[in-house]
C-alpha positions as CSV (number, residue, x, y, z in Angstrom):
1,M,0.1,0.1,-0.4
2,K,2.9,2.3,1.1
3,A,4.4,1.9,-2.6
4,K,1.5,2.4,-4.5
5,I,0.5,5.5,-2.6
6,Y,4.2,7.0,-3.3
7,C,4.1,5.7,-7.0
8,E,0.7,8.0,-7.0
9,V,2.4,10.9,-5.4
10,I,5.2,11.0,-8.1
11,I,2.6,10.7,-10.9
12,L,0.8,13.8,-9.4
13,Q,3.8,15.7,-9.1
14,R,5.0,15.0,-12.4
15,R,1.7,16.1,-14.2
16,T,2.0,19.2,-12.2
17,F,5.7,19.6,-13.4
18,I,4.6,19.0,-17.0
19,K,1.5,21.5,-16.6
20,L,3.6,24.3,-15.3
21,S,6.3,23.8,-17.6
22,A,3.9,24.0,-20.6
23,F,2.3,27.5,-18.9
24,A,5.6,28.9,-18.8
25,T,6.7,28.0,-21.9
26,G,3.4,29.5,-23.8
27,A,3.9,32.0,-21.7
28,A,7.5,33.0,-23.0
29,G,6.3,32.1,-26.4
30,L,3.5,34.7,-26.4
31,G,5.3,37.4,-24.8
32,L,3.1,36.9,-21.7
33,G,4.2,38.6,-18.6
34,I,4.6,36.3,-15.3
35,T,5.3,38.3,-12.4
36,G,6.2,37.2,-8.1
37,C,8.4,34.4,-9.8
38,E,11.8,36.0,-9.2
39,S,13.5,36.5,-5.8
40,E,13.6,39.8,-4.3
41,E,17.8,39.2,-3.4
42,P,18.5,37.4,-6.5
43,V,21.6,34.8,-5.8
44,T,23.1,34.9,-9.4
45,S,23.9,37.4,-12.2
46,F,21.2,36.3,-14.5
47,P,18.7,38.7,-15.1
48,K,15.6,38.9,-12.8
49,S,12.6,36.5,-14.6
50,S,10.8,39.8,-15.4
51,D,13.3,41.0,-17.5
52,L,13.2,38.1,-19.6
53,L,9.3,37.4,-19.5
54,E,7.9,40.8,-19.4
55,Q,9.0,41.9,-22.8
56,S,7.6,44.7,-24.9
57,V,6.5,44.1,-28.4
58,E,9.1,44.6,-30.7
59,A,7.1,46.1,-33.6
60,I,3.6,46.0,-34.9
61,V,2.5,44.9,-38.5
62,N,-0.7,45.4,-39.8
63,A,-2.0,42.5,-41.4
64,D,-4.2,44.3,-44.1
65,T,-1.8,47.0,-45.2
66,G,1.9,45.9,-44.0
67,Q,2.6,48.9,-42.3
68,V,5.5,48.7,-39.7
69,Q,5.5,50.4,-36.2
70,V,8.9,49.8,-34.5
71,N,9.4,49.9,-30.9
72,P,12.2,52.7,-30.0
73,D,13.1,51.0,-26.9
74,I,14.0,47.9,-28.5
75,M,17.2,47.3,-30.2
76,I,17.8,44.3,-32.4
77,R,21.6,43.0,-33.0
78,H,22.4,40.3,-35.7
79,S,24.7,37.6,-34.4
80,V,25.8,34.1,-34.9
81,C,24.7,31.3,-32.7
82,M,28.0,29.5,-31.0
83,G,25.8,26.8,-29.3
84,C,27.1,24.5,-31.7
85,Y,29.3,24.7,-34.7
86,S,26.5,25.1,-37.0
87,S,26.8,28.8,-36.6
88,C,23.1,29.4,-37.5
89,G,22.6,33.4,-37.5
90,T,20.4,35.0,-34.8
91,R,18.6,38.3,-34.1
92,V,19.4,39.2,-30.1
93,R,16.7,41.4,-28.6
94,I,17.9,43.8,-26.2
95,D,15.9,46.5,-23.9
96,K,17.6,49.7,-24.1
97,K,16.6,50.9,-20.7
98,S,17.7,47.9,-19.0
99,G,20.7,46.8,-21.5
100,V,19.2,43.2,-20.8
101,A,19.4,41.0,-23.8
102,N,16.2,39.2,-23.4
103,K,15.4,37.0,-26.4
104,V,17.3,34.7,-29.2
105,M,15.5,34.5,-32.5
106,G,16.1,33.3,-36.0
107,N,17.7,35.8,-38.4
108,P,15.4,35.9,-41.5
109,Y,18.7,36.7,-43.8
110,H,20.4,33.8,-42.9
111,P,19.7,30.3,-45.2
112,K,20.3,27.9,-42.0
113,N,17.1,29.7,-40.1
114,A,14.9,30.2,-42.9
115,E,14.0,28.5,-46.1
116,P,13.5,30.7,-48.1
117,A,15.7,32.9,-46.5
118,L,15.3,36.6,-47.7
119,P,17.4,37.9,-49.9
120,F,20.2,40.6,-48.4
121,E,18.7,43.6,-50.4
122,T,15.3,43.2,-48.6
123,T,14.7,46.0,-46.3
124,L,14.4,46.2,-42.8
125,D,10.2,46.8,-42.9
126,E,10.1,43.7,-45.1
127,S,11.9,41.7,-42.8
128,Y,9.7,42.7,-40.2
129,Q,6.6,41.5,-42.5
130,A,8.4,38.3,-43.1
131,F,7.7,37.2,-39.5
132,S,4.1,38.6,-39.5
133,L,0.8,37.5,-40.7
134,Y,0.6,40.1,-43.9
135,N,0.1,38.6,-47.0
136,D,0.6,35.3,-45.1
137,K,4.7,35.9,-45.5
138,G,5.3,34.8,-42.0
139,Y,4.6,31.2,-43.1
140,T,6.9,31.1,-45.7
141,N,9.8,33.6,-44.5
142,R,9.7,32.7,-40.8
143,A,13.2,32.5,-39.2
144,T,13.6,30.1,-36.2
145,V,16.3,28.8,-33.9
146,C,16.8,25.6,-32.1
147,A,16.4,24.9,-28.5
148,R,19.9,25.3,-27.7
149,G,20.0,28.7,-29.9
150,N,17.2,29.8,-27.3
151,S,19.4,29.3,-24.4
152,A,22.1,30.8,-25.6
153,I,21.0,34.0,-24.0
154,E,22.4,32.4,-20.9
155,Y,26.0,32.7,-21.8
156,P,26.7,36.6,-20.7
157,Y,24.4,35.9,-17.7
158,D,26.3,32.7,-16.2
159,P,27.1,33.5,-12.8
160,L,30.1,31.0,-13.7
161,R,31.2,32.4,-16.7
162,I,34.9,32.9,-16.5
163,T,35.9,36.5,-17.2
164,T,39.3,36.9,-16.1
165,P,42.6,34.8,-16.2
166,L,42.7,32.0,-14.0
167,K,46.2,30.7,-12.8
168,R,46.9,27.3,-10.9
169,A,47.2,27.9,-7.4
170,G,47.9,24.3,-6.0
171,K,49.4,20.6,-7.6
172,R,48.0,19.4,-10.8
173,G,44.0,18.2,-10.3
174,E,43.5,19.8,-7.3
175,G,41.5,22.4,-9.2
176,K,42.5,25.4,-7.2
177,W,43.0,28.4,-9.0
178,Q,43.7,32.2,-8.7
179,P,42.4,35.3,-10.8
180,I,45.3,37.2,-12.2
181,S,45.6,40.5,-14.4
182,W,45.8,40.3,-18.0
183,E,49.3,42.0,-17.8
184,Q,50.4,39.4,-15.4
185,L,49.1,36.6,-18.1
186,I,51.1,38.2,-20.9
187,E,54.3,38.9,-19.0
188,E,54.3,35.0,-17.8
189,T,53.3,33.8,-21.1
190,V,55.8,35.6,-22.8
191,E,58.9,35.8,-20.6
192,G,58.1,32.4,-18.8
193,G,60.3,31.8,-15.7
194,Q,59.7,30.1,-12.5
195,L,56.1,30.7,-12.6
196,F,55.0,28.2,-9.7
197,K,57.7,29.0,-7.2
198,D,55.1,30.3,-4.6
199,L,53.8,26.7,-4.7
200,G,57.5,25.0,-4.3
201,D,57.9,24.1,-7.8
202,D,61.1,25.9,-9.3
203,T,60.8,24.6,-12.7
204,N,61.9,27.2,-15.2
205,I,59.0,27.3,-17.9
206,E,60.2,28.7,-21.3
207,G,58.1,31.6,-22.4
208,L,57.1,32.3,-26.3
209,R,60.3,34.8,-26.2
210,Q,62.7,31.7,-25.6
211,I,60.5,29.1,-27.3
212,Y,60.5,31.4,-30.8
213,D,63.2,30.5,-33.2
214,P,62.6,29.7,-36.8
215,K,66.1,28.9,-38.0
216,N,67.5,26.4,-35.3
217,P,66.4,22.9,-34.7
218,L,64.4,22.0,-32.0
219,D,66.3,18.9,-31.4
220,P,69.8,19.1,-33.2
221,N,69.7,14.8,-33.0
222,A,66.7,15.0,-34.9
223,P,66.1,17.6,-37.6
224,E,62.8,16.2,-38.8
225,L,61.4,18.0,-35.7
226,G,61.9,21.1,-37.3
227,P,63.1,24.3,-36.2
228,K,62.7,25.1,-32.5
229,S,59.5,27.1,-32.8
230,N,57.6,24.0,-33.0
231,G,57.8,23.6,-29.6
232,L,54.7,25.7,-29.2
233,T,51.5,23.8,-29.6
234,W,48.1,25.0,-29.7
235,M,45.3,23.0,-29.3
236,S,42.1,24.8,-30.1
237,G,39.1,24.1,-27.7
238,G,36.6,25.0,-30.8
239,S,35.7,27.6,-33.2
240,Y,34.6,30.7,-31.3
241,G,35.4,33.4,-33.7
242,R,39.1,33.7,-32.9
243,I,40.5,30.3,-34.7
244,N,41.6,31.7,-37.6
245,F,43.5,34.6,-35.7
246,A,45.1,32.0,-33.6
247,Q,46.0,30.4,-37.0
248,R,47.4,32.9,-38.7
249,F,49.7,33.6,-35.3
250,V,50.8,29.8,-34.6
251,L,51.3,29.0,-38.4
252,N,52.5,32.2,-40.1
253,S,54.0,34.9,-37.4
254,F,55.5,32.4,-34.8
255,G,56.5,29.3,-37.5
256,S,55.3,26.3,-35.7
257,N,53.3,23.5,-37.5
258,N,51.8,22.1,-34.3
259,F,48.1,23.9,-34.6
260,Y,45.5,21.2,-34.0
261,G,42.0,22.3,-34.2
262,H,38.8,20.8,-31.8
263,T,38.5,17.6,-33.9
264,G,42.3,17.5,-35.0
265,T,45.1,14.5,-34.4
């Protein structure tokens, strides 16, 4: 009997959760405001739920005439989603008064978001019409973005986002880190030295200045290894807008052959 009651309670809770989740999702999609859900003293740096859900209408399109009236309090910035490696186009909606980015949408000009996509010469008014029911255009050129793209709004507000260089403050694997300045990062990366002497490690680590040598061999007994500059190995974590810069620096400027991408071997 106890087991049966326990299962019924769980089912009831799941049903309640599903109902509440469906309501919240529908409210967000329709632009409805849900108040009283946020804490008076937020414990994270995320925007309040009211900032994200109580959104003003971006633009009004007359379904009969196609006339467009844009909300002057809303700013739109076109970007590219980095939620995965598809690099879909996005429209990021920003509230001018609060400076909060409160919604990510698909870009109707981008072929990965709309089929058919709008030609680049399409005016902004016509792009707004593409989202509307004017001449049923919203059914043809409507741009979308996936669930991961929608969640990209969390990136700049993530309380765990790393915004400053971190240096190891313990033994390898201990997971201890300390924040340092960008100036210290550049100094130690370029000049090297006994960078962990304060931890009892007197190992001298070569910096970029000592490694850079495109003329002399890395190992005189193994000339096939190439110049000493090959001592720099770059392992990219992903293509987040700077990979081309990193490639030019490592392969061209520094002269190392050892550049590996996210999926490289």
